[in-house]
HTML snippet that shows the backbone in 3Dmol.js (N, CA, C, O; Angstrom):
<script src="https://3Dmol.org/build/3Dmol-min.js"></script>
<div id="view" style="width:600px;height:400px;position:relative"></div>
<script>
const pdb = `
ATOM      1  N   VAL A   1       2.566  -2.405  -5.941  1.00  0.00           N
ATOM      2  CA  VAL A   1       2.491  -3.029  -5.355  1.00  0.00           C
ATOM      3  C   VAL A   1       3.023  -4.464  -6.553  1.00  0.00           C
ATOM      4  O   VAL A   1       2.438  -4.742  -7.600  1.00  0.00           O
ATOM      5  N   ASP A   2       3.927  -4.982  -6.143  1.00  0.00           N
ATOM      6  CA  ASP A   2       4.729  -5.997  -6.563  1.00  0.00           C
ATOM      7  C   ASP A   2       4.002  -6.616  -7.508  1.00  0.00           C
ATOM      8  O   ASP A   2       3.177  -7.185  -6.794  1.00  0.00           O
ATOM      9  N   PRO A   3       3.638  -7.002  -8.977  1.00  0.00           N
ATOM     10  CA  PRO A   3       3.335  -7.865  -9.956  1.00  0.00           C
ATOM     11  C   PRO A   3       3.875  -9.174 -10.065  1.00  0.00           C
ATOM     12  O   PRO A   3       3.426  -9.917 -10.937  1.00  0.00           O
ATOM     13  N   ARG A   4       4.741  -9.546  -9.333  1.00  0.00           N
ATOM     14  CA  ARG A   4       4.396 -10.743  -8.292  1.00  0.00           C
ATOM     15  C   ARG A   4       4.256 -11.943  -6.654  1.00  0.00           C
ATOM     16  O   ARG A   4       4.216 -13.112  -6.270  1.00  0.00           O
ATOM     17  N   ALA A   5       4.226  -9.848  -6.044  1.00  0.00           N
ATOM     18  CA  ALA A   5       3.370 -10.822  -5.441  1.00  0.00           C
ATOM     19  C   ALA A   5       1.840 -11.201  -5.306  1.00  0.00           C
ATOM     20  O   ALA A   5       1.054 -12.072  -4.932  1.00  0.00           O
ATOM     21  N   ALA A   6       1.928 -10.295  -5.714  1.00  0.00           N
ATOM     22  CA  ALA A   6       0.128 -10.133  -6.490  1.00  0.00           C
ATOM     23  C   ALA A   6      -0.340 -11.566  -7.069  1.00  0.00           C
ATOM     24  O   ALA A   6      -1.281 -12.341  -6.901  1.00  0.00           O
ATOM     25  N   GLN A   7       0.551 -11.508  -7.657  1.00  0.00           N
ATOM     26  CA  GLN A   7       0.073 -13.063  -8.736  1.00  0.00           C
ATOM     27  C   GLN A   7      -0.232 -14.020  -7.461  1.00  0.00           C
ATOM     28  O   GLN A   7      -1.304 -14.580  -7.229  1.00  0.00           O
ATOM     29  N   GLU A   8       1.436 -14.103  -6.375  1.00  0.00           N
ATOM     30  CA  GLU A   8       1.238 -14.850  -5.683  1.00  0.00           C
ATOM     31  C   GLU A   8       0.099 -14.997  -4.441  1.00  0.00           C
ATOM     32  O   GLU A   8      -0.335 -15.928  -3.762  1.00  0.00           O
ATOM     33  N   TYR A   9      -0.149 -13.433  -4.543  1.00  0.00           N
ATOM     34  CA  TYR A   9      -1.901 -13.474  -3.233  1.00  0.00           C
ATOM     35  C   TYR A   9      -2.973 -14.689  -3.612  1.00  0.00           C
ATOM     36  O   TYR A   9      -3.622 -15.605  -3.107  1.00  0.00           O
ATOM     37  N   LYS A  10      -2.623 -13.892  -5.118  1.00  0.00           N
ATOM     38  CA  LYS A  10      -4.000 -13.971  -6.065  1.00  0.00           C
ATOM     39  C   LYS A  10      -4.095 -15.267  -6.116  1.00  0.00           C
ATOM     40  O   LYS A  10      -5.284 -15.562  -6.236  1.00  0.00           O
ATOM     41  N   GLU A  11      -3.321 -16.329  -6.079  1.00  0.00           N
ATOM     42  CA  GLU A  11      -2.833 -17.958  -6.250  1.00  0.00           C
ATOM     43  C   GLU A  11      -3.436 -18.148  -5.024  1.00  0.00           C
ATOM     44  O   GLU A  11      -4.395 -18.916  -5.100  1.00  0.00           O
ATOM     45  N   GLY A  12      -3.218 -17.731  -3.958  1.00  0.00           N
ATOM     46  CA  GLY A  12      -3.734 -17.948  -2.722  1.00  0.00           C
ATOM     47  C   GLY A  12      -2.225 -18.510  -1.725  1.00  0.00           C
ATOM     48  O   GLY A  12      -2.035 -19.594  -1.174  1.00  0.00           O
ATOM     49  N   SER A  13      -1.489 -17.487  -1.783  1.00  0.00           N
ATOM     50  CA  SER A  13       0.136 -17.523  -0.822  1.00  0.00           C
ATOM     51  C   SER A  13       0.163 -16.832  -0.171  1.00  0.00           C
ATOM     52  O   SER A  13      -0.002 -15.767  -0.765  1.00  0.00           O
ATOM     53  N   ASP A  14       0.308 -16.646   1.074  1.00  0.00           N
ATOM     54  CA  ASP A  14       0.721 -16.005   2.183  1.00  0.00           C
ATOM     55  C   ASP A  14       1.895 -14.702   1.837  1.00  0.00           C
ATOM     56  O   ASP A  14       3.098 -14.907   2.004  1.00  0.00           O
ATOM     57  N   ILE A  15       1.444 -13.559   1.412  1.00  0.00           N
ATOM     58  CA  ILE A  15       2.494 -12.572   1.673  1.00  0.00           C
ATOM     59  C   ILE A  15       3.802 -12.091   2.491  1.00  0.00           C
ATOM     60  O   ILE A  15       4.174 -12.899   3.342  1.00  0.00           O
ATOM     61  N   ASP A  16       4.194 -11.475   2.428  1.00  0.00           N
ATOM     62  CA  ASP A  16       4.707 -10.020   3.061  1.00  0.00           C
ATOM     63  C   ASP A  16       4.202  -8.864   2.484  1.00  0.00           C
ATOM     64  O   ASP A  16       4.805  -8.327   1.555  1.00  0.00           O
ATOM     65  N   TRP A  17       3.002  -8.351   2.997  1.00  0.00           N
ATOM     66  CA  TRP A  17       2.880  -7.025   2.345  1.00  0.00           C
ATOM     67  C   TRP A  17       3.911  -5.819   2.921  1.00  0.00           C
ATOM     68  O   TRP A  17       3.629  -4.754   2.371  1.00  0.00           O
ATOM     69  N   GLU A  18       4.792  -5.719   3.675  1.00  0.00           N
ATOM     70  CA  GLU A  18       6.016  -5.103   3.354  1.00  0.00           C
ATOM     71  C   GLU A  18       6.210  -5.107   2.173  1.00  0.00           C
ATOM     72  O   GLU A  18       6.012  -4.029   1.613  1.00  0.00           O
ATOM     73  N   ASP A  19       6.626  -6.174   1.391  1.00  0.00           N
ATOM     74  CA  ASP A  19       7.617  -6.026   0.261  1.00  0.00           C
ATOM     75  C   ASP A  19       6.921  -5.829  -1.235  1.00  0.00           C
ATOM     76  O   ASP A  19       7.412  -5.479  -2.308  1.00  0.00           O
ATOM     77  N   ALA A  20       5.480  -6.227  -0.826  1.00  0.00           N
ATOM     78  CA  ALA A  20       4.522  -6.135  -1.888  1.00  0.00           C
ATOM     79  C   ALA A  20       3.900  -4.839  -2.022  1.00  0.00           C
ATOM     80  O   ALA A  20       3.321  -4.747  -3.105  1.00  0.00           O
ATOM     81  N   ILE A  21       3.862  -4.382  -1.704  1.00  0.00           N
ATOM     82  CA  ILE A  21       3.822  -2.815  -1.593  1.00  0.00           C
ATOM     83  C   ILE A  21       4.481  -1.500  -1.983  1.00  0.00           C
ATOM     84  O   ILE A  21       5.312  -1.227  -1.116  1.00  0.00           O
ATOM     85  N   ALA A  22       4.452  -0.751  -2.757  1.00  0.00           N
ATOM     86  CA  ALA A  22       5.579  -0.464  -3.534  1.00  0.00           C
ATOM     87  C   ALA A  22       6.016   0.998  -2.939  1.00  0.00           C
ATOM     88  O   ALA A  22       7.115   1.539  -2.823  1.00  0.00           O
ATOM     89  N   ALA A  23       4.611   1.425  -2.596  1.00  0.00           N
ATOM     90  CA  ALA A  23       4.734   3.155  -2.268  1.00  0.00           C
ATOM     91  C   ALA A  23       4.128   3.293  -0.435  1.00  0.00           C
ATOM     92  O   ALA A  23       2.900   3.352  -0.391  1.00  0.00           O
ATOM     93  N   ASP A  24       4.609   3.330   0.541  1.00  0.00           N
ATOM     94  CA  ASP A  24       4.065   3.672   1.918  1.00  0.00           C
ATOM     95  C   ASP A  24       3.495   4.914   1.839  1.00  0.00           C
ATOM     96  O   ASP A  24       3.830   5.895   1.175  1.00  0.00           O
ATOM     97  N   GLY A  25       1.978   4.627   3.122  1.00  0.00           N
ATOM     98  CA  GLY A  25       1.858   6.427   3.383  1.00  0.00           C
ATOM     99  C   GLY A  25       0.273   5.841   2.979  1.00  0.00           C
ATOM    100  O   GLY A  25      -0.071   4.693   2.698  1.00  0.00           O
ATOM    101  N   ILE A  26      -0.464   6.989   3.059  1.00  0.00           N
ATOM    102  CA  ILE A  26      -2.355   6.955   3.412  1.00  0.00           C
ATOM    103  C   ILE A  26      -2.473   8.291   2.262  1.00  0.00           C
ATOM    104  O   ILE A  26      -1.815   9.331   2.245  1.00  0.00           O
ATOM    105  N   TRP A  27      -3.798   7.731   1.133  1.00  0.00           N
ATOM    106  CA  TRP A  27      -3.430   8.589  -0.157  1.00  0.00           C
ATOM    107  C   TRP A  27      -5.139   9.096   0.615  1.00  0.00           C
ATOM    108  O   TRP A  27      -5.958   8.213   0.869  1.00  0.00           O
ATOM    109  N   SER A  28      -5.498  10.808   0.941  1.00  0.00           N
ATOM    110  CA  SER A  28      -6.909  10.972   0.673  1.00  0.00           C
ATOM    111  C   SER A  28      -7.182  10.746  -0.577  1.00  0.00           C
ATOM    112  O   SER A  28      -7.984   9.813  -0.640  1.00  0.00           O
ATOM    113  N   ASN A  29      -6.918  11.127  -1.546  1.00  0.00           N
ATOM    114  CA  ASN A  29      -7.176  11.119  -2.863  1.00  0.00           C
ATOM    115  C   ASN A  29      -5.760  10.369  -3.916  1.00  0.00           C
ATOM    116  O   ASN A  29      -4.794  10.937  -4.426  1.00  0.00           O
ATOM    117  N   SER A  30      -6.107   9.124  -3.935  1.00  0.00           N
ATOM    118  CA  SER A  30      -4.877   7.943  -4.638  1.00  0.00           C
ATOM    119  C   SER A  30      -5.211   9.056  -6.602  1.00  0.00           C
ATOM    120  O   SER A  30      -4.321   9.639  -7.221  1.00  0.00           O
ATOM    121  N   ALA A  31      -6.368   8.984  -6.925  1.00  0.00           N
ATOM    122  CA  ALA A  31      -6.489   9.749  -8.112  1.00  0.00           C
ATOM    123  C   ALA A  31      -5.988  10.843  -8.877  1.00  0.00           C
ATOM    124  O   ALA A  31      -5.747  11.022 -10.071  1.00  0.00           O
ATOM    125  N   LYS A  32      -5.860  11.849  -7.332  1.00  0.00           N
ATOM    126  CA  LYS A  32      -5.174  12.794  -7.227  1.00  0.00           C
ATOM    127  C   LYS A  32      -3.964  12.870  -7.273  1.00  0.00           C
ATOM    128  O   LYS A  32      -3.400  13.752  -7.921  1.00  0.00           O
ATOM    129  N   GLY A  33      -3.411  12.072  -6.677  1.00  0.00           N
ATOM    130  CA  GLY A  33      -1.694  11.987  -5.442  1.00  0.00           C
ATOM    131  C   GLY A  33      -1.951  11.994  -4.860  1.00  0.00           C
ATOM    132  O   GLY A  33      -1.759  10.925  -4.281  1.00  0.00           O
ATOM    133  N   ASP A  34      -2.956  13.308  -3.815  1.00  0.00           N
ATOM    134  CA  ASP A  34      -3.211  13.436  -2.447  1.00  0.00           C
ATOM    135  C   ASP A  34      -2.258  12.459  -1.562  1.00  0.00           C
ATOM    136  O   ASP A  34      -2.480  11.249  -1.502  1.00  0.00           O
ATOM    137  N   ARG A  35      -1.411  12.949  -1.027  1.00  0.00           N
ATOM    138  CA  ARG A  35      -1.487  12.400   0.481  1.00  0.00           C
ATOM    139  C   ARG A  35      -2.327  12.913   1.573  1.00  0.00           C
ATOM    140  O   ARG A  35      -2.922  13.991   1.584  1.00  0.00           O
ATOM    141  N   SER A  36      -2.303  11.929   2.574  1.00  0.00           N
ATOM    142  CA  SER A  36      -2.966  12.449   3.571  1.00  0.00           C
ATOM    143  C   SER A  36      -1.620  13.044   4.625  1.00  0.00           C
ATOM    144  O   SER A  36      -0.474  12.599   4.688  1.00  0.00           O
ATOM    145  N   PRO A  37      -2.371  14.444   5.557  1.00  0.00           N
ATOM    146  CA  PRO A  37      -0.782  15.077   6.136  1.00  0.00           C
ATOM    147  C   PRO A  37       0.041  13.834   6.786  1.00  0.00           C
ATOM    148  O   PRO A  37      -0.208  12.644   6.592  1.00  0.00           O
ATOM    149  N   ASP A  38       0.841  14.248   7.413  1.00  0.00           N
ATOM    150  CA  ASP A  38       1.611  13.490   8.471  1.00  0.00           C
ATOM    151  C   ASP A  38       1.131  13.282  10.174  1.00  0.00           C
ATOM    152  O   ASP A  38       1.163  12.332  10.957  1.00  0.00           O
ATOM    153  N   ILE A  39       0.816  14.286  10.231  1.00  0.00           N
ATOM    154  CA  ILE A  39      -0.074  14.533  11.487  1.00  0.00           C
ATOM    155  C   ILE A  39      -1.363  13.873  11.450  1.00  0.00           C
ATOM    156  O   ILE A  39      -1.373  13.089  12.398  1.00  0.00           O
ATOM    157  N   LEU A  40      -2.209  13.826  10.955  1.00  0.00           N
ATOM    158  CA  LEU A  40      -3.559  12.726  10.490  1.00  0.00           C
ATOM    159  C   LEU A  40      -3.086  11.239  10.941  1.00  0.00           C
ATOM    160  O   LEU A  40      -3.649  10.465  11.716  1.00  0.00           O
ATOM    161  N   VAL A  41      -1.696  11.057  10.106  1.00  0.00           N
ATOM    162  CA  VAL A  41      -1.530   9.180  10.122  1.00  0.00           C
ATOM    163  C   VAL A  41      -0.909   9.032  11.446  1.00  0.00           C
ATOM    164  O   VAL A  41      -1.137   7.982  12.046  1.00  0.00           O
ATOM    165  N   ASN A  42      -0.255   9.807  11.927  1.00  0.00           N
ATOM    166  CA  ASN A  42       0.967   9.672  12.910  1.00  0.00           C
ATOM    167  C   ASN A  42      -0.496   9.673  14.523  1.00  0.00           C
ATOM    168  O   ASN A  42      -0.249   8.781  15.335  1.00  0.00           O
ATOM    169  N   ASN A  43      -1.495  10.351  14.801  1.00  0.00           N
ATOM    170  CA  ASN A  43      -2.520  10.350  15.390  1.00  0.00           C
ATOM    171  C   ASN A  43      -3.463   9.093  15.075  1.00  0.00           C
ATOM    172  O   ASN A  43      -4.344   8.813  15.888  1.00  0.00           O
ATOM    173  N   THR A  44      -3.396   8.784  14.604  1.00  0.00           N
ATOM    174  CA  THR A  44      -4.786   6.865  14.456  1.00  0.00           C
ATOM    175  C   THR A  44      -4.117   6.189  15.163  1.00  0.00           C
ATOM    176  O   THR A  44      -4.452   5.030  15.405  1.00  0.00           O
TER     177      THR A  44
END
`;
const viewer = $3Dmol.createViewer("view");
viewer.addModel(pdb, "pdb");
viewer.setStyle({}, {cartoon: {color: "spectrum"}});
viewer.zoomTo();
viewer.render();
</script>
C-alpha cells in the first residue's frame, strides 16, 4: 500500500484504490506469500 494514500484515507480523503495498492492479485495466504490460482480468480 502506498503510504501517502494510506495517510490520506486515514484522514478521511477519498483515494484511488488502483493507485494505492502496490500489488494486485488475490492471496490465499498473504503471510506465506501464496497466491490464489488465476482460474479461481477469473471465475469469481
